[in-house]
Z-matrix of the N, CA and C atoms (Angstrom, degrees):
N
C 1 1.489
C 2 1.503 1 112.39
N 3 1.304 2 115.85 1 121.30
C 4 1.515 3 119.89 2 178.40
C 5 1.458 4 110.11 3 -90.98
N 6 1.393 5 112.09 4 149.23
C 7 1.461 6 118.51 5 -178.90
C 8 1.527 7 110.30 6 -83.93
N 9 1.285 8 116.48 7 125.14
C 10 1.481 9 120.78 8 175.12
C 11 1.488 10 110.68 9 -65.70
N 12 1.300 11 117.81 10 144.37
C 13 1.471 12 123.04 11 176.47
C 14 1.527 13 113.08 12 -112.61
N 15 1.315 14 117.30 13 153.73
C 16 1.448 15 122.07 14 -179.76
C 17 1.562 16 110.79 15 -87.92
N 18 1.314 17 113.84 16 140.94
C 19 1.442 18 123.54 17 178.05
C 20 1.485 19 110.49 18 -146.43
N 21 1.340 20 114.44 19 173.45
C 22 1.526 21 118.58 20 176.48
C 23 1.452 22 110.39 21 -116.57
N 24 1.352 23 116.99 22 142.43
C 25 1.455 24 122.30 23 178.55
C 26 1.514 25 111.57 24 -147.21
N 27 1.332 26 116.45 25 142.64
C 28 1.474 27 118.79 26 179.82
C 29 1.551 28 109.79 27 -87.69
N 30 1.314 29 114.61 28 114.92
C 31 1.474 30 118.58 29 -177.46
C 32 1.554 31 106.34 30 -120.60
N 33 1.332 32 118.65 31 119.89
C 34 1.373 33 124.90 32 -179.23
C 35 1.501 34 112.31 33 52.35
N 36 1.291 35 114.99 34 53.50
C 37 1.506 36 125.06 35 178.84
C 38 1.542 37 113.80 36 59.18
N 39 1.291 38 118.83 37 24.84
C 40 1.452 39 121.95 38 178.45
C 41 1.600 40 107.57 39 -136.58
N 42 1.298 41 115.82 40 135.27
C 43 1.418 42 119.59 41 179.49
C 44 1.595 43 110.04 42 -76.24
N 45 1.296 44 116.89 43 127.26
C 46 1.510 45 120.09 44 178.31
C 47 1.499 46 113.14 45 -122.50
N 48 1.354 47 118.66 46 146.44
C 49 1.418 48 122.09 47 173.31
C 50 1.535 49 104.20 48 -85.11
N 51 1.341 50 115.04 49 126.33
C 52 1.471 51 121.13 50 179.97
C 53 1.522 52 111.46 51 -123.09
N 54 1.297 53 117.27 52 155.90
C 55 1.470 54 121.61 53 170.96
C 56 1.523 55 106.46 54 -104.91
N 57 1.346 56 117.42 55 133.23
C 58 1.432 57 117.99 56 -178.38
C 59 1.515 58 109.78 57 -116.45
N 60 1.297 59 116.71 58 152.42
C 61 1.408 60 126.45 59 175.95
C 62 1.511 61 108.57 60 -83.74
N 63 1.404 62 120.05 61 118.61
C 64 1.468 63 117.03 62 -176.56
C 65 1.562 64 113.73 63 -65.40
N 66 1.368 65 119.06 64 -18.33
C 67 1.415 66 122.98 65 -175.59
C 68 1.546 67 108.80 66 -84.53
N 69 1.332 68 115.43 67 -31.49
C 70 1.463 69 120.80 68 177.85
C 71 1.506 70 108.92 69 -136.47
N 72 1.294 71 118.93 70 101.80
C 73 1.461 72 122.36 71 -170.47
C 74 1.578 73 108.21 72 -71.97
N 75 1.288 74 122.23 73 -15.00
C 76 1.451 75 121.87 74 177.79
C 77 1.480 76 111.67 75 -77.14
N 78 1.350 77 116.82 76 -15.02
C 79 1.423 78 118.88 77 -177.76
C 80 1.525 79 109.17 78 -95.05
N 81 1.304 80 116.82 79 124.09
C 82 1.471 81 119.38 80 178.21
C 83 1.488 82 110.81 81 -149.28
N 84 1.381 83 116.19 82 167.43
C 85 1.369 84 124.80 83 178.10
C 86 1.506 85 109.31 84 -124.46
N 87 1.339 86 119.99 85 133.93
C 88 1.463 87 120.40 86 175.35
C 89 1.486 88 110.11 87 -76.63
N 90 1.326 89 115.87 88 140.72
C 91 1.449 90 122.07 89 -179.05
C 92 1.536 91 107.55 90 -110.06
N 93 1.348 92 119.64 91 -65.13
C 94 1.392 93 123.96 92 -175.52
C 95 1.505 94 110.56 93 -161.71
N 96 1.294 95 116.10 94 166.88
C 97 1.569 96 115.72 95 173.25
C 98 1.511 97 113.37 96 -67.41
N 99 1.258 98 114.58 97 150.39
C 100 1.479 99 119.96 98 179.79
C 101 1.563 100 108.87 99 -72.07
N 102 1.310 101 116.45 100 138.01
C 103 1.459 102 122.01 101 172.59
C 104 1.571 103 109.71 102 -102.18
N 105 1.303 104 117.56 103 125.13
C 106 1.415 105 121.77 104 173.91
C 107 1.566 106 110.13 105 -90.91
N 108 1.249 107 118.30 106 121.07
C 109 1.534 108 122.20 107 -175.85
C 110 1.516 109 107.77 108 -125.34
N 111 1.321 110 116.01 109 133.72
C 112 1.440 111 120.74 110 177.04
C 113 1.592 112 109.73 111 -96.27
N 114 1.248 113 117.31 112 132.76
C 115 1.467 114 124.10 113 177.18
C 116 1.453 115 112.30 114 -105.61
N 117 1.318 116 118.62 115 108.72
C 118 1.468 117 118.75 116 179.68
C 119 1.555 118 113.41 117 -76.50
N 120 1.326 119 114.80 118 -17.72
C 121 1.423 120 118.81 119 -174.82
C 122 1.533 121 115.99 120 -96.61
N 123 1.409 122 117.40 121 -18.99
C 124 1.451 123 122.82 122 -175.00
C 125 1.554 124 110.21 123 -67.14
N 126 1.339 125 115.02 124 139.15
C 127 1.440 126 121.16 125 176.41
C 128 1.521 127 109.67 126 -126.77
N 129 1.361 128 116.02 127 134.90
C 130 1.484 129 120.60 128 176.84
C 131 1.504 130 107.69 129 -95.52
N 132 1.303 131 112.84 130 147.05
C 133 1.519 132 122.39 131 -179.82
C 134 1.510 133 104.34 132 -131.18
N 135 1.327 134 117.43 133 138.50
C 136 1.393 135 123.59 134 -177.93
C 137 1.514 136 113.01 135 81.79
N 138 1.254 137 119.20 136 164.42
C 139 1.499 138 120.57 137 179.19
C 140 1.527 139 111.92 138 -154.95
N 141 1.242 140 117.40 139 160.65
C 142 1.483 141 122.76 140 176.27
C 143 1.506 142 112.22 141 60.14
N 144 1.313 143 114.55 142 -129.64
C 145 1.472 144 117.95 143 -176.81
C 146 1.567 145 108.35 144 -98.79
N 147 1.297 146 121.46 145 32.75
C 148 1.443 147 122.64 146 176.23
C 149 1.543 148 108.40 147 -59.44
N 150 1.336 149 112.87 148 147.31
C 151 1.494 150 117.82 149 -178.22
C 152 1.527 151 108.99 150 -68.19
N 153 1.326 152 118.82 151 -41.00
C 154 1.470 153 123.67 152 178.53
C 155 1.439 154 113.26 153 -113.37
N 156 1.357 155 115.76 154 100.15
C 157 1.454 156 120.67 155 177.17
C 158 1.563 157 103.31 156 -117.73
N 159 1.279 158 118.86 157 136.47
C 160 1.486 159 119.91 158 177.56
C 161 1.527 160 109.95 159 -153.16
N 162 1.318 161 111.47 160 168.42
C 163 1.490 162 120.16 161 178.30
C 164 1.469 163 107.91 162 -118.29
N 165 1.288 164 121.05 163 134.84
C 166 1.419 165 127.51 164 178.49
C 167 1.538 166 113.62 165 -120.74
N 168 1.360 167 114.52 166 163.05
C 169 1.440 168 120.88 167 170.82
C 170 1.601 169 112.48 168 71.34
N 171 1.277 170 117.14 169 34.27
C 172 1.393 171 124.01 170 177.22
C 173 1.531 172 109.52 171 -92.17
N 174 1.360 173 119.55 172 135.81
C 175 1.455 174 122.68 173 173.75
C 176 1.503 175 112.73 174 -67.42
N 177 1.284 176 116.99 175 164.59
C 178 1.517 177 121.58 176 177.56
C 179 1.515 178 109.44 177 -62.58
N 180 1.349 179 119.34 178 -39.40
C 181 1.465 180 119.87 179 -177.66
C 182 1.628 181 110.13 180 -69.33
N 183 1.359 182 112.92 181 -38.04
C 184 1.423 183 113.50 182 176.17
C 185 1.538 184 114.00 183 -64.08
N 186 1.336 185 116.15 184 -38.05
C 187 1.414 186 118.76 185 174.82
C 188 1.437 187 114.37 186 -62.67
N 189 1.298 188 118.41 187 -44.06
C 190 1.486 189 121.40 188 175.03
C 191 1.535 190 114.16 189 -60.75
N 192 1.326 191 113.25 190 -35.46
C 193 1.477 192 114.43 191 177.98
C 194 1.542 193 111.05 192 -66.02
N 195 1.349 194 117.19 193 -39.97
C 196 1.418 195 119.56 194 178.12
C 197 1.564 196 111.05 195 -63.39
N 198 1.308 197 113.95 196 -41.54
C 199 1.501 198 116.39 197 175.43
C 200 1.499 199 112.60 198 -60.23
N 201 1.345 200 119.38 199 -37.47
C 202 1.424 201 121.90 200 -176.05
C 203 1.535 202 112.10 201 -81.37
N 204 1.292 203 120.13 202 -0.04
C 205 1.416 204 122.62 203 173.44
C 206 1.492 205 116.47 204 98.02
N 207 1.335 206 118.15 205 4.49
C 208 1.466 207 125.03 206 176.47
C 209 1.507 208 110.83 207 -78.58
N 210 1.309 209 117.52 208 171.85
C 211 1.452 210 122.01 209 -173.20
C 212 1.480 211 106.75 210 -112.82
N 213 1.392 212 114.90 211 119.42
C 214 1.448 213 121.53 212 171.92
C 215 1.494 214 109.37 213 -108.43
N 216 1.355 215 114.19 214 129.67
C 217 1.439 216 122.57 215 -171.39
C 218 1.548 217 108.27 216 -107.93
N 219 1.343 218 116.55 217 134.49
C 220 1.495 219 119.92 218 172.92
C 221 1.479 220 108.50 219 -127.29
N 222 1.354 221 116.65 220 160.55
C 223 1.428 222 120.53 221 173.77
C 224 1.543 223 111.17 222 -74.49
N 225 1.301 224 117.49 223 151.66
C 226 1.454 225 118.79 224 178.56
C 227 1.487 226 108.07 225 -74.49
N 228 1.322 227 115.88 226 132.56
C 229 1.460 228 121.63 227 -176.95
C 230 1.568 229 110.87 228 -77.77
N 231 1.319 230 111.71 229 -36.14
C 232 1.461 231 116.96 230 -179.76
C 233 1.548 232 109.79 231 -89.00
N 234 1.312 233 116.95 232 125.47
C 235 1.464 234 116.90 233 -179.45
C 236 1.487 235 111.19 234 -91.58
N 237 1.367 236 117.45 235 89.60
C 238 1.430 237 124.74 236 179.35
C 239 1.484 238 106.52 237 -124.11
N 240 1.368 239 113.89 238 159.09
C 241 1.480 240 114.58 239 171.01
C 242 1.495 241 112.95 240 -66.38
N 243 1.272 242 118.00 241 118.03
C 244 1.420 243 124.05 242 -174.78
C 245 1.529 244 111.08 243 -142.76
N 246 1.275 245 119.45 244 158.74
C 247 1.475 246 121.37 245 -179.33
C 248 1.548 247 112.78 246 -65.33
N 249 1.300 248 117.18 247 -18.52
C 250 1.471 249 118.97 248 -176.47
C 251 1.507 250 109.36 249 -155.10
N 252 1.400 251 116.71 250 133.64
C 253 1.430 252 120.65 251 -174.67
C 254 1.577 253 110.62 252 -80.48
N 255 1.257 254 119.92 253 -2.68
C 256 1.547 255 123.76 254 -176.99
C 257 1.515 256 106.19 255 -116.46
N 258 1.373 257 112.41 256 161.00
C 259 1.492 258 118.53 257 175.76
C 260 1.504 259 102.10 258 -135.94
N 261 1.380 260 112.63 259 156.39
C 262 1.499 261 116.93 260 172.83
C 263 1.564 262 108.21 261 -106.55
N 264 1.267 263 116.17 262 158.05
C 265 1.460 264 124.75 263 -176.48
C 266 1.497 265 112.06 264 -96.68
N 267 1.289 266 119.96 265 129.38
C 268 1.474 267 123.98 266 173.23
C 269 1.516 268 110.75 267 -116.95
N 270 1.270 269 115.65 268 158.92
C 271 1.493 270 120.81 269 177.95
C 272 1.506 271 109.31 270 -125.15
N 273 1.334 272 116.40 271 124.15
C 274 1.453 273 119.25 272 -179.63
C 275 1.568 274 106.30 273 -148.71
N 276 1.348 275 117.54 274 128.18
C 277 1.437 276 123.52 275 174.29
C 278 1.542 277 113.87 276 56.47
N 279 1.283 278 116.49 277 41.12
C 280 1.452 279 120.21 278 179.58
C 281 1.536 280 117.09 279 80.82
N 282 1.285 281 118.04 280 5.06
C 283 1.456 282 120.08 281 -177.97
C 284 1.578 283 109.20 282 -125.49
N 285 1.266 284 110.33 283 148.76
C 286 1.452 285 121.88 284 176.64
C 287 1.547 286 108.76 285 -96.26
N 288 1.252 287 120.30 286 116.39
C 289 1.456 288 124.20 287 -177.80
C 290 1.564 289 109.21 288 -114.63
N 291 1.295 290 116.69 289 163.19
C 292 1.504 291 120.74 290 175.30
C 293 1.509 292 108.57 291 -119.43
N 294 1.353 293 117.21 292 150.00
C 295 1.437 294 125.30 293 173.26
C 296 1.427 295 111.89 294 -148.49
N 297 1.310 296 120.04 295 158.66
C 298 1.444 297 122.28 296 172.54
C 299 1.444 298 112.21 297 -72.67
N 300 1.349 299 122.66 298 137.58
C 301 1.404 300 122.66 299 -174.16
C 302 1.514 301 109.69 300 -73.51
N 303 1.385 302 114.39 301 156.89
C 304 1.423 303 121.26 302 178.93
C 305 1.525 304 112.19 303 -59.40
N 306 1.324 305 118.14 304 158.43
C 307 1.490 306 115.18 305 -178.73
C 308 1.481 307 114.95 306 -64.94
N 309 1.361 308 119.79 307 -32.12
C 310 1.411 309 120.26 308 177.89
C 311 1.501 310 116.67 309 -78.24
N 312 1.424 311 115.18 310 -8.13
C 313 1.442 312 121.09 311 177.49
C 314 1.499 313 110.00 312 -104.46
N 315 1.284 314 117.79 313 -10.48
C 316 1.506 315 125.85 314 -170.57
C 317 1.581 316 109.67 315 -59.21
N 318 1.320 317 119.92 316 -50.41
C 319 1.418 318 119.09 317 -178.24
C 320 1.482 319 116.28 318 -62.72
N 321 1.317 320 119.41 319 -35.50
C 322 1.464 321 123.63 320 176.34
C 323 1.591 322 107.70 321 -65.54
N 324 1.323 323 117.85 322 -43.95
C 325 1.445 324 121.36 323 178.42
C 326 1.531 325 111.95 324 -61.99
N 327 1.362 326 116.48 325 -44.32
C 328 1.467 327 116.43 326 179.28
C 329 1.457 328 113.93 327 -67.73
N 330 1.384 329 119.37 328 -31.07
C 331 1.420 330 119.91 329 179.76
C 332 1.582 331 109.08 330 -71.42
N 333 1.339 332 116.10 331 -36.12
C 334 1.474 333 124.26 332 177.40
C 335 1.601 334 110.14 333 -57.84
N 336 1.392 335 115.89 334 -43.82
C 337 1.411 336 122.12 335 -177.40
C 338 1.482 337 113.14 336 -83.13
N 339 1.375 338 119.98 337 -9.96
C 340 1.432 339 120.20 338 173.71
C 341 1.582 340 111.22 339 98.64
N 342 1.326 341 119.33 340 8.03
C 343 1.450 342 121.33 341 178.15
C 344 1.546 343 110.13 342 -87.87
N 345 1.303 344 117.83 343 146.61
C 346 1.498 345 118.10 344 176.31
C 347 1.525 346 108.75 345 -75.38
N 348 1.297 347 114.87 346 148.53
C 349 1.495 348 122.04 347 -179.31
C 350 1.498 349 107.94 348 -83.15
N 351 1.266 350 119.05 349 139.29
C 352 1.504 351 124.81 350 177.28
C 353 1.489 352 107.78 351 -96.30
N 354 1.288 353 120.23 352 122.24
C 355 1.456 354 124.16 353 -177.39
C 356 1.456 355 114.78 354 -95.94
N 357 1.383 356 117.47 355 -4.70
C 358 1.444 357 116.01 356 -178.26
C 359 1.534 358 109.61 357 -82.40
N 360 1.327 359 114.54 358 153.05
C 361 1.457 360 121.91 359 -178.49
C 362 1.526 361 109.53 360 -73.30
N 363 1.270 362 117.02 361 130.59
C 364 1.478 363 121.41 362 179.30
C 365 1.488 364 116.89 363 77.77
N 366 1.347 365 117.70 364 -0.14
C 367 1.453 366 117.36 365 177.66
C 368 1.471 367 114.58 366 -76.73
N 369 1.251 368 116.70 367 154.02
C 370 1.464 369 124.01 368 -178.26
C 371 1.528 370 110.46 369 -107.33
N 372 1.317 371 115.81 370 141.73
C 373 1.478 372 117.34 371 178.05
C 374 1.534 373 106.42 372 -86.94
N 375 1.280 374 115.51 373 122.92
C 376 1.447 375 119.18 374 -179.08
C 377 1.519 376 108.75 375 -113.63
N 378 1.297 377 115.84 376 140.54
C 379 1.434 378 124.44 377 178.95
C 380 1.520 379 106.07 378 -72.73
N 381 1.391 380 115.79 379 142.73
C 382 1.408 381 118.26 380 178.76
C 383 1.521 382 113.21 381 -68.73
N 384 1.371 383 116.17 382 143.78
C 385 1.468 384 118.43 383 -179.43
C 386 1.527 385 108.38 384 -72.82
N 387 1.319 386 115.19 385 138.21
C 388 1.469 387 121.14 386 -179.21
C 389 1.555 388 108.08 387 -108.43
């Protein structure tokens, strides 16, 4: 018996936490709707294809949400021109990593972090200058 793993999938225009069968990835069970949570304390370290990328200063509840398949959003620590000023946190092999959200998930992540959504085609979301 293989252990099912948690994943996210868009079902009927709503993000859902699902459990997938590792032997047949088309087989899944719906669990609950995904919760988008903004973490004001999380910090990302490393960028791009760096060997060591990690996220620090997460609270215990934010870590538990990542484990449960929900989306925790943090601000980008490195101020570079990027398609999105926020990143989502992933968990793999005992480490918390950060990545840029998928394009279809980007507007939900920006709304969670308090950024205005850009409706123009090809526009980039830029963090406000502080």
